[in-house]
C-alpha positions in Angstrom: -9.8 1.8 -9.3 -12.2 -0.9 -10.4 -13.6 -3.2 -7.7 -12.5 -6.8 -8.0 -14.5 -9.9 -7.8 -12.9 -11.3 -4.7 -13.0 -7.9 -2.8 -9.3 -8.0 -1.8 -8.4 -4.5 -0.6 -4.9 -3.2 -0.1 -3.3 -0.1 1.2 -0.1 1.1 -0.3 2.6 2.8 1.8 5.2 4.7 -0.2 8.8 4.8 1.0 10.6 8.1 1.1 14.2 9.0 1.4 16.0 10.7 -1.5 16.5 8.5 -4.5 14.3 5.8 -2.9 11.4 8.1 -3.6 12.0 8.1 -7.3 12.1 4.2 -7.2 8.9 4.3 -5.2 7.2 6.4 -7.9 8.2 3.8 -10.5 6.9 0.9 -8.5 3.6 2.8 -7.7 3.1 3.5 -11.4 3.6 -0.2 -12.2 1.1 -1.2 -9.5 -1.5 1.2 -10.8 -1.0 0.3 -14.5 -1.1 -3.4 -14.3 -4.3 -5.5 -14.2 -4.7 -6.8 -10.7 -7.2 -8.7 -8.5 -7.3 -6.1 -5.7 -8.8 -2.7 -4.9 -6.5 0.1 -3.7 -8.3 1.6 -0.7 -5.6 3.8 0.8 -2.3 5.4 -0.1 0.2 6.7 2.4 3.8 7.8 2.4 6.7 9.0 4.4 8.7 12.0 3.3 9.0 12.0 -0.5 6.8 8.9 -0.5 3.9 11.1 0.7 4.4 13.2 -2.4 4.1 10.1 -4.6 1.0 9.0 -2.6 -0.5 12.5 -3.0 0.2 12.6 -6.8 -1.3 9.1 -7.3 -4.3 9.8 -5.1 -5.0 13.2 -6.8 -4.7 11.7 -10.3 -7.0 8.8 -9.4 -9.6 11.2 -8.0 -9.6 13.6 -11.0 -9.3 11.3 -13.9 -8.2 7.7 -13.1 -5.1 5.6 -13.5 -3.8 7.3 -16.6 -3.8 10.7 -14.9 -2.1 9.3 -11.7 0.7 7.9 -13.9 1.0 11.1 -15.9 1.3 13.2 -12.7 4.0 10.9 -11.3 5.9 11.0 -14.6 5.7 14.8 -14.9 6.6 15.5 -11.3 9.7 13.4 -11.5 10.6 14.8 -14.9 10.4 18.3 -13.4 12.4 17.1 -10.4 15.3 15.7 -12.5 18.6 17.4 -13.0 18.1 18.8 -16.4 20.2 21.9 -16.6 24.0 21.9 -16.8 24.1 23.5 -13.3 21.8 20.9 -11.8 23.9 18.1 -13.4 27.1 19.6 -12.1 25.8 20.0 -8.6 24.4 16.4 -8.7 27.7 15.0 -9.8 29.6 17.0 -7.2 27.3 15.8 -4.4 27.6 12.2 -5.6 31.4 12.3 -5.7 31.5 14.1 -2.3 29.4 11.3 -0.8 31.6 8.6 -2.3 34.7 10.3 -1.0 33.3 10.5 2.6 32.0 6.9 2.4 35.6 5.8 2.0 36.5 7.5 5.2 33.9 6.2 7.6 30.6 7.6 6.4 28.8 10.4 4.8 27.7 13.4 6.9 24.0 13.7 7.0 22.1 17.0 7.0 18.5 17.3 7.9 16.4 18.8 5.0 15.0 21.2 7.6 18.4 23.0 7.6 18.4 23.5 3.8 18.0 27.1 2.5 14.3 28.1 2.0 14.8 28.3 -1.8 14.8 24.5 -1.9 11.6 24.3 0.1 10.0 27.0 -2.1 11.0 25.1 -5.3 9.5 21.9 -3.9 6.3 23.7 -2.9 5.9 25.2 -6.4 6.6 21.9 -8.1 3.9 20.2 -6.0 1.5 23.0 -6.6 2.1 22.8 -10.4 0.8 19.2 -10.3 -1.9 19.4 -7.6 -4.6 21.9 -7.5 -5.1 22.2 -3.7 -8.0 24.5 -4.1 -9.8 21.8 -6.0 -9.3 19.2 -3.3 -12.2 20.4 -1.2 -14.5 19.6 -4.1 -13.0 16.2 -4.7 -12.9 14.9 -1.1 -16.3 13.6 0.0 -17.5 14.0 3.6 -16.9 10.3 4.3 -13.2 10.5 3.2 -10.8 10.9 6.0 -7.4 12.6 5.9 -5.3 11.6 8.9 -1.8 12.3 10.0 0.2 10.2 12.4 3.7 10.0 13.8 5.7 6.8 14.0 2.9 4.2 13.5 0.4 3.1 10.9 -3.2 4.2 11.0 -5.4 1.1 11.0 -9.1 1.7 10.6 -10.4 -1.7 11.6 -8.2 -4.7 12.3 -11.2 -7.1 11.8 -11.7 -6.1 8.2 -9.8 -7.4 5.2 -8.1 -4.0 4.9 -4.4 -3.9 5.8 -2.4 -0.8 6.3 1.4 -1.0 6.3 3.2 1.8 8.1 6.6 3.3 8.1 8.8 4.7 10.8 8.6 8.4 11.1 6.0 10.8 9.9 3.5 9.6 7.3 0.2 10.7 5.9 -2.8 8.5 5.1 -5.7 9.3 2.9 -8.6 6.9 3.4 -12.1 6.6 2.1 -15.2 4.7 3.1 -15.7 1.3 1.4 -18.7 2.7 -0.5 -16.5 5.2 -2.4 -14.2 4.4 -5.2 -11.0 6.2 -6.1 
């Protein structure tokens, strides 16, 4: 992203959590597309938000804002319920949740208990949009990939950089101030 005149630097934390993640993708696209007076210095996310952060970061690294937006759009288009079976399953799950909500709450199931086909499908969708073999060539030695649990990573509290964290697991991708996304 282009460096601004007033050197305001921001870190963006992307929310996860089912449909919240699709909303996050739309907001992230808007933040990237619009003219602004700040420099995006870090992207992080929790759960599906980390997928949005990865897609945006990867797109910015390989070809700029347009590529980041294109990757977010194409991933969410691929992740949509497009087939009749997907739409039927989606509608059934929605109606089931509404039914249980009327009787005291919806049962929650950890995604770690889902069949492996779902995990395999998600992995293949991500790999379709991100060339992980290419990442080692894109990431410079001064770039830092960190992973934390339950708290934000803050590089230097004295700087103008701010990092906003989320509860739970999240991933940060940071770079030195001399590198541009």
